[in-house]
N, C-alpha and C positions, 0 to 999 in steps of 0.2 A: 311476276309483275314488279316486286320490290327491287329487282336488279335494274329495272328501267327507270327508277325514280332517282333523281339527283337531290341529295339533301344539302341544304345551306342553312347557316345560322340566321342570316338576315336577308330577306328578299325585299328590294325596293322597286316598286312598279311605277315607272314614270321618271324621266330624267330631266325635268325642268328644275328651277331653282330649289323647290322643296325637296324633290327626290335626290338631286345631286348633293345637297346639303346634308340630308339624312344619311346618305351613303358615306360622306366624308366623316361626319361625327361618329357613326357606327364603326368605321374603320379605325378611327383614332382611339376608340374604346377597346380595340382588339378583336372585334367581330370579323368573321368571314362574311363578306358582303357580295351579293349579286345584284347589280343595278341593271334594269332592262327598260327599253322604250320601244313602242311600236314602230317608231320612225327611225330610219338610218340617220346618223348625225354627220355633219351639222344639219339642222332643220330650222325652219322659220316657225314663229308662233305669234298669234295675234296678241299685241300688247302695246302699251304706251312707251315701254322701254325705260321709263324713269326709275331711278334708284334714289330713295330717300336717305338721309343721314342714318336712319335706323337700319336700313339694308347694308350700308357701308360698314356699320359697326359689326354686323354679323360676319362680313368678309374679313375684317381685321381680327376678330376673335378666332377665326379659323387660320389666321396667318397666311392668307392667300390674296389679300386685296391688291398688292402691288403687281402680282402676276395676272390677275383676272381683269383688272380695270385699266382702261386707257388713261392717259394723263388728264383728259377733259373732266372738269368739275363744274357743278352748278352752285350758285350762291343762294338761290331761293326761288320764290314764285312771284310772278306778276299776274294780278287779277284784273281783268278787264270787264267792263260792262256798265250799262246804265249811266254812261257819260263819264266814267272814272277809269283811271289806270293806277293801281296801287301796288307798290313794291313791298314784298314781305320776305325779308331775308330769313334763311334757316336760323332758328334760335340757337343760342349757345346752350348746349345741354350735354349730357353724358354720351350722346350719340355723335357729337361733333357738329361742325357748322358747314359741312360740305355734302352735296349730293352728287350724282352723276347720271348719265344716260347712255345706255349701250344697247344696240340692237340685240334682240333675244337670240337670234341665230348665232351671234358671236358670244354673247354672255353665257348661254346654256352650254355651248360647246366647251368654253374655257372651264366652266365648273366641272363638267364631266371629265375633262383631261386632268384636273386636279384630283378628282376621285380616283382615277386610274393610277395616278402618281402615288396615291396613298395606299394602293394595294387592292382597290375595288375591281372586281370583274364586271365589265360592261358588255351588254348585248344590245346593240342597236338593231332596229328592224326586227325585233322579236316581240310579237304581240302576246300579252297575257290574257288568257281566256279559260273558260271551263273550270271555274273554281269549285272544288269539292269541300263542303263545310259540314262538320259533324259536331252538333251541340255547341255551336259558336266558335269552334276552332277551325281555322283553315288548314285542312289536311294536305292538300296538294293543288297545284294549278299548272296548266299547260303554259309554257313560255317558249314561243317559237316552236321548235321541234322537240323540246325536252319537257318532261314532267318533273316539276320542282316541288319538293316537300320542305317548306321553311319552318324553322323554329319560331321566327317572328316575321311578319310581313307589314311593311309600311306602304300604303297605297297612295301614291302621289300622282295620279293620272289625270289631273286637270278638272276643269269645270263640269264636263259631262261625265267623267269618271265611269267608264264602262265596267271596270272591275268592281268598283263600288256598288254599282247597280246589281251585279251578280251576288254581292255579299249582303244586299238588303238596304242599300242607301236609298233614301226617299227625299225628294226636294219639295219643300213646302212653298208652292208657287203663289199662294195668296200673299206672301211676304214680298217686299220690294226686291227687284232684281234689275240688272243692267243689260242694255243692248248697246253695242258699240261697233264702230268701224275704224280702221287704222290704215294709214298709207305712209309712204316715204316721198318726200319732195326735195329736190335739190334747191340750194339757196346759198348766197354769199354770207349769210348770217349764221352759219352752222356753229361758230365758236362763241356765240353769245351765251354768257354764263347764267341765264335765267330761263326757267321753264314758264310757259305762258298758258293761262287758263281764261277762256272767255265764258263768263257766267251767263251772259245774255245771248244765248244760242237760239237763233231763229231759223225756221225753215223758209223755203223760197216764197211761200205765201204770206210770210210775215209773222206767223204764229211762233210765240216763244215756247221752247221745248224744256221739259224738266230734266236738264242735264247741263253739259258744258262741252265746249270745244277746246282742244289742246294743241299746242305747238311745243315740242320738246327738241331743242337743238341737240345734235349728236356729236359735235366736235369737228375740228378741221379735217381729221383723217377721213371722216365719212362724207363731209360736204353736204349733209342732208339734215332735215328735221323729220321727226316722227310727227305727223299731223293726223288728228283723228277727232272723233266726236262720240259722245255717248248720251243716252237718255235713260231715265229711271222709269220703271214700269211695275205694275202689279196686275194680278188677274182681274181685279175690280176696275182698275184704271190703266188698261194697257196703252203703251206708247204707240200711237198710230203713225209711225214714221219709218221710211226706208232709210236706214242709217248710211248706206253707201251713197244714195242720192244727196242726203244731208251733208255728207262729207264733201262731195263735189261742190256743193253750193258754198260751204264754209271755206274751202280752199280758194274758190274764186273771190270771196270777200277779202281774204288775206293776201292774195297773190301780189298785188302792187307793193304793199308795205314790206313784204318779205322777199320779193323778187323770186317767187316760187316757180319751180318747174311743175310739170303735170304730175298729179298723184300717181304713184307706182305701187305695185304689190298691195293693192287694196284688198283687205280681208275684213271679216266681221266676226263677232262672237256674242254669245249670251252668257251672262254672269250671275249665277246665284250668289247672294251676298249675305253678310252679317250673321252667319251661323244658321241659316234657314235650311238645315239638313238634319235629318234623323237617320239612325242606323250608322253611326260613325265608327263603331268599333266592335270587335268580337274578342274572344279570349286571347288570341295571339296576333291580332291585326288591328290596324287603326288607319283611318283616313286622315291625310295630312295636306295642308295648304289649300289650294283651290278646290280639291276634291271634297273638303269639309266646309266649303263656302266661307273660307277665311279671306274674305274680300271686304275692304272698307266700303260701307254703304254710301259714303259721301263722295268718294272719288274713284271707286273701282280699283284701287291699288291693292295688290296682293303679294308682291314679291317678298317684302319684309315679313309679313305674317307667315308666308310659306316657309321661309328660312327659320324663323323663330319656332314655329310649331314643329319643324323637323328636329331641331335641337331638343325641344321639350320631350318629344316622343322617345328619342334615344336616351336622354337622361333618365326617364322613367324606366325604360327597358334595362338599363345598366345598373340602376340603383336597387333593384329587387331581384330576389332569386326566382320567383315565379310571378311576374306581373300579370294582372288581369286587365287588359285594355278595356274590356267591355264595361267594367264598372268605373275605372279610374279615368279613362281618357276624356269622356264628356265633362267630368268634373274639372279636370285640368283646363280644358278649353274655356269653360265658363269662368273659372277663377282668373285666367290670364286675359281673356278678351271679352268677357260677357258685358261688363259695364260699358265699355266703349261701343260695342256693337248694338246694345239695346238703345243707347242714346242716338247713335248714328242712324239706326233703322227708323226711329221715331221722326227725326228730322227729314230723312229721305222720303218717308211716306208723305209728310207734309208737302214736300216739293212736287209730288205728283198731283196735288190739288191745283187746278188751272189758275186760280187767282192768287195763290200764295207767293210764287216766285216773283212775279212782276212787282208786287208790293214790297216783299221782304228784300229783294235785290236792290231796288231803287233806294230803300232806306239804308241798307247795310253798306253799300259801296260809296255813297256820296258823303261829302263833308256835312257835319264834323265827325260823324260816326266812323266812316270807312277807314281812314288812316289808323284809327285806334283798334277797330274791330278786326280788320282783315289779317294783320299779322297773327292775331290769336287764331283766326280761322285756318290760316296756313299751318300753324302748329298742330291744330287738331286734325286737319286733312292729311298731314304728313305723319300722323301717329307718333308725335314727338313729345309725348308726356309719359314720364316713367314714374314708378312708385317712389323713387327717390326725390322727385320734384315736390316741393312744399310751398311753392309760390301761390298767389291768389288764383291764377288761372287753373292750375292743377287741382287745387282744392275744390273750386267750383265745378270743374269737369267731373271729378269723382262724386261730389254731392249730387250733381244733376243726374249722373248715371244711376245712383241709388234711388233717386226720385222716380226715374223712368221705370226701374224695377218695381217700385211700390205701386205706381200707376197701373202697370200692366197686371199686377196682382189684383188690384181693385176691379179692373175691367173683367178679369176672370171670375171674380166673385159675383159680378153682375150678369154673368152669362154671355159676355162678349167673346168673340173668337180671338184667341191669343196664339200666335205662332211660337212654337218651342225653340229654344236655343239648343241646338245639337240634341234634340230629342226629349228635353224635359220642359214641362210647363212651368212658367215663372209665376 
């Protein structure tokens, strides 16, 4: 039997941004890496395709930005709604002042090619399944036609994470999650350097939805925008909306202004958010990126979190002789992302209250508050506050996050239900 098992140092399951980035970092650390994905590449993925300045910094740190990205760049976000249109440029920070937008089919394929260039072995169309776990250690797993025995395994297989489920991953559905639909539309405005977010998203019957619509230009080479919409939901207050029908209505509303073609390649997705996952690690394996619900609860963005968590996992793996992911990985996730996610989840839950968004949106977007508040909101939604930032907004953000932690602790003492962050009660 042992003759049929192929041993590898690092197995990365899933070749999206998190998986390809993990493979790249591991290869650069000198590991032998096998990267696999259940789909042949290139392949499409439901996503808004937007890349924040934080994501671009990850690409620069890997020294691959110029090869992976097209020339097209974005300058910031335009927020629409409740009678206002507010421009919020990307702030000047350690992440830079430029974003981008690239279709996932193109972006993911380019990242995988960079991993291969770095010495990574890639198996496309090779589904990982039938994991054998012994006392928390992944002993072996079937990948395509081969049985693989990894020293370490990084599971980056997306929001549904089928391998994660085999390993014990549990999604806490009482916490806020997202439902979304995405399409591509032709437009003569594909080179506009601003991504657009419509906070006053209404269904055909006029009801305001707890979410937003987006239009992300993809540059002149594409001649298209990524157009989509998403809504927040919880098990207690589920979003009762067909996102594909909502997308069609939203596209019709924007068609004249953007001279849009008909929506194409319409797909939908469900997004666990904000660390609402338990069972994220074992002795020699960890869930990374979307598989660990590393998705911003305020906007559904996950590419930069996926890439950063991939780097963190490899750094942990490389810095210790015998790392124990089961104990350390949840702690690392809470330390790096816990404050932002706790606050983001608190705000997102409020947005699911039917009366909250109409009142808060009309106040936040209009004069005199809107022009001052929305650039701050864009900074928060883009995850563009670092530990190095000591300005007033950064200090308030961190203090508010700690307050959210304290509030959730108080609620737990009162016997209220509190959702864990990656498996630990706060």
